[in-house]
Phi, psi and omega in degrees: 000325179297326179296322179296319178294324176295319178296317179295325175298319177295320179297320180295338178277352178287161173301152187303319183289339183268346182299313179299330178295323180279328182295328180302301178297326178295319179296316178297315179298321178295319178295323177297318179294317181296326180276358178084017183297331179285339177267314184278328183306310179298326178293313178297319179296318180296317178295316180297319178293323180297322184270351185275143174280326181247086186294317180292327176295320178293319179295316181293325177295315179297318178295322177296318178297315178297319178297319179295316182296312180291321178295320179293322178290324175293322177295324175297319176295322178293319178298320177295318180298317185280323186238316188299320181298319180293316179298318181299320182284327191267338182257149181302315175251047187298337179296333181289304177293333176295323175295319178297317180297319182289328186270335184305311179298326179294317179294323176295321177297321178295331175297321177292325176297318178299320178296322178295314182298321181275353177077020176269152181298136183296324188264011173298147177299148178291140176267174178297327178295320177299312180299316181294317180298311179297320180296313181294316180296323178294317179297316182291302186284330176293322177295316179295315179298315180301317180291314186287321187253336185240350185294178185297329181260006184274154177259023187287220190273000000 
């Protein structure tokens, strides 16, 4: 737990516009630690590698998924820094669209993770189902994020 506080202290020393970009991956990493991914993850990885025919392919896929998740969360922080903060200040319920703006890149990144898991090409054009899924997930989770972290009673950013 002390390591997380040290990381948060470093994040607080960053320029103001860069803090949300760093908070995204830190939040994802903290949730992974809280869920026990650092303890259970190596065990699951060892079993998956043991049962896999293509071990390097499995490792590269897992690394790609982690890179997409951390990159998408950083992109969400950047989107909030560049657009979301202004929207939050200028609109009466600005925390709601600011939450959508912050969550949209993350949901788009998760679509790429789903494509990796299902074995479909990453760069295929998005279908209407992809657009609808990302839109609905952004509305649901962006509204929740906006209220919890950016809303009038939140202690967020």
